[in-house]
N, C-alpha and C positions, 0 to 999 in steps of 0.2 A: 515763114511767118514774118509779117511786117513788124517793125519796131518804131517807137517814137523817135523823132530826130534827136541825135546827140545823147540818147540815153539807152539803157538796156531794157527799158520797159516794153512789154508787148503792146503792139497796136498804136493807132492814132486815137485822138479824143473821140468819145462816142458821139459828139455833136456833128462830126463830119459824115456820119453814116447816112446813106440814102434810105428812103422808105422801102425800096426794093431789097436792099441788103438786109434790113431789119426783118422784112417779111420772110426772106430766105432763111435767115437764122432761126426765126420762130418755127418755120416748117421743119428745119433740121433737128430741132430739139423738142418737137411736139410729144414725142414718146421717149423722152430721156429716161434712162434707167441705168442700173449698174452694168448692164451688158453693152451699153452704147460706148464704143471706143472712139467715136468720132468727135466727142465733145469732152473737154477737160477744163479745169478752172485753176486760176492762180489768185491768191489773195495778197495784195500789197499792204503791209502794215509794219509797225515797229515790232520788236521782239517783246511785246507786252500782250496781255489778254485784252484789256481795254475795250475799245469800240469794235474789235474784230472777233471777240470771243463767241458771239452768237452765230456769226457767219461761219466760222470754222466748225462749230458744233453741227450746224445744219449740213455742211458738206461731209463731215465725218459720218453722220447718220445716214446720209443718202446713198453711200456706196459708190459715188462717182469718183473719177480720178481727179485729184486736186493736190495743190501744194502751196506752201507759204513762200512768198518772196519778200525781201526786205530792202528798203531803200539803201543804196550805197552812197549816194550824194544827193540828199533831198533838195538842197538848195538849187542844184542844176536840173534835177528831175521834176520838181514841182511845176514849173511853167508848162510842161508837156503832159500834164494830167488834166482831166476834165474840169475840176473845180479847185485844184490846188490843195486838196485835203485827202486824208486817208481815213478809213480803208478804201481800197478800190478793188472791185472784183473784175477779173478778166475772164471772159467766157471764150474759149478758143475752139474754133471749128476746123476740123480737117476735112479733106475732100470726102464726100459721101454721095450716094444717089440723090439725096435731098438737096445737096448744094451743087449748083452748076459748076462745071469745070472751069468756067470763066471767072469764078469768084472763090477760089480755094483759100484756105487759111484765114478766114474771116475772124477777127477778134473784136468782141464787144466789150466796152468798158462801162462799168456802173460805179459811180461814186456814192457817198452817203450811206452810212450803215443801215438805217431803217429801210431805205429804198432797196438795198442789196438783200436784206433779210426777207422783205415781202416778195421780192422777185423770186428768190430761191424757194420760199415757202409755197408759192403758187406752182412753181415748176415741179416740186417734189411732193405735192399733195398734202401740205401741212396746214391747209386753210379750211378743213372740214368738207362736208359733202353737199352743203346747200348754203344759201345766203344767210340764214339764221346762224348756222354753225360758224360761218366765216365772221359774222359780226361779233359773236360771243368771243371767239378767239382773238379778234382784233381788240376788243375791250380789255381783256386781261394782258395781252401783249403791250398795249399802250399804258396800262396801269403800272406794269413792271418797268417799262421805260421811264415813266414819270418818277417813280421812287428812286431809281438809280440816278437820274439827272439831278433830282433834289439832293441826294447824298453827295454827289460830286460838287455841285455848286455851293451848297450851304455848309458842308462839312470839310471836305478835302481842300477846297479852294478858299476856305475862310481865312481871315487874317489871324495870325498866331495868337493874339490876345483874346480872341473870342472863339477859337476853334474848339476848346474843350466844352464851352457852354453850348455851342451848336451841336456837338456830338451828343451831349447829354439830352438835349431836346429831341434830337433825331431818334435816339434809342428809347426814350420814354413816351414819345407822342406819335411821331410820324411812322416809324417802322412798325410799331404794334398795330396801327390802323391798317397798313398794307397787309400784314399777316392775317388779321381778323377777316378782312374783306375777302381775301383769296381762300382762306380756310372754309368760310361759309359756302362759297360756290363749289369748292372741291368736295366738300362733304355731301352736297346735294347730288353730285355726280358719282357718289359712292366711294370716294377716296380711292379710286382705282388707278391713280397715277396719270390722269388726264383731265383737262378742263372740259372737253366735249366728247361725249361718247366713250369709245374705248380705243381711239386712234391718237397717235402722236401728232402734236400740233406745234405751230410756231409759239404759241403762248406757253406750252409746256417747257420748251427749250429755253425761252427767254427767262422765265421765272427761275429755272434751275441755275442759270448763269448768275442771276441776281442773288439767289439764296447762297450760292457758294461764295460770292463776294462779301456778303454781310456776315457770313460765318467766320470770315477771316479777320473781322474786326476784333481786336483783343478783348474788348469789353463784352463781346458776345460769345467768346470761346470758353466753354466750360473748363478747359484745361488751364486757363489763365485767370478765369473769373467765375468760380462756381456759383456765386450768388446771383449772377445775371446771365443765365443760360437761356437766351431767347428762343433757341431752336431745339427744344426737347419734346416733351409730350404734348406741348401746346400746338405743335405744327405737324400733325400726322399727314395731312394732305400734301403739304409742300415737300415733306420728306419722301412721300410715296412717289411724287413727280421725279425726284432725284434718283430714287431707287430704280424706277422703270427706265429712265434715260441711261443711267449707268450700266444697265444690263444689255443695252443695244450693242451688238458686236463692234460696229464701226466706231461708235463713240467710246466704248471701253478701250479699244485699241489706241484711239487718239489720246485720251487722257492718261494712258500708261506709257506713252511714247517718250523717248529722250527729248525730242523737240518740245513737247508740251511741258515737260519738267523744267527745261531751260527757260521757257517763256514764263513759267510760274515763278522761278527764282528772280528773274529780271523784274517781274511785276511787283513782287514783295519788296525788292530793294527800292523801286520807285515809290511805292506806297509809304514806305518807312520815311522817305524824305518828305513827302507831302503831309504825312501825319504829324511831322514836327517832333 
């Protein structure tokens, strides 16, 4: 397998790939499933949930072979990555009948979390069965991305002197709107743990990731603030999403793993610093 110059990262930048190579890779993974041992994945990110949480969840649910890799010297590794940002998904192809012997060990790199998530969602059938279902899934996926970005930029990254005020506004105005909008749609779908039909989707996974993050806010945690438990009987649809996802064997194994718990501990420590 090729590696980036002077680093231990897999492959060269995705921008160097030819159209033929990309076509070959697409052919090789057209029928990717858990039984396909010719394709595996690596996720490069910090030992935090952050921007890689949804990607890791998708891979865990999919049943494919994957692992986390962490930067050892990001300063020196960064110039050899596609856009100089994490997370980065490495899709690693080994020799197979679909990959010509002249091009073994192809590694595709994909930067940017949303691009990664949409790519994997399409590959693993998490975008519905027709254009309308895909649109609906993208609507709620985008909505959950928006509320998370709003929380990060307006609350976590707020100046110390206005952080508490921004948090209060988020908890009393912005977050309840997100909850209400999603609960209405989920109720129309029967509160069956899915946004569309009865199949797992990218929107399901992304909203559960957001739900878990917001439940970790002390002011939303009933164990620390019983007067403001935002995630109780008022959110049956969102909790059903979480229940259904948690019951998936691959995801259940991931969130109960030692590595996941280590990442959770690191994330809590980082958030405590940002929360001031």
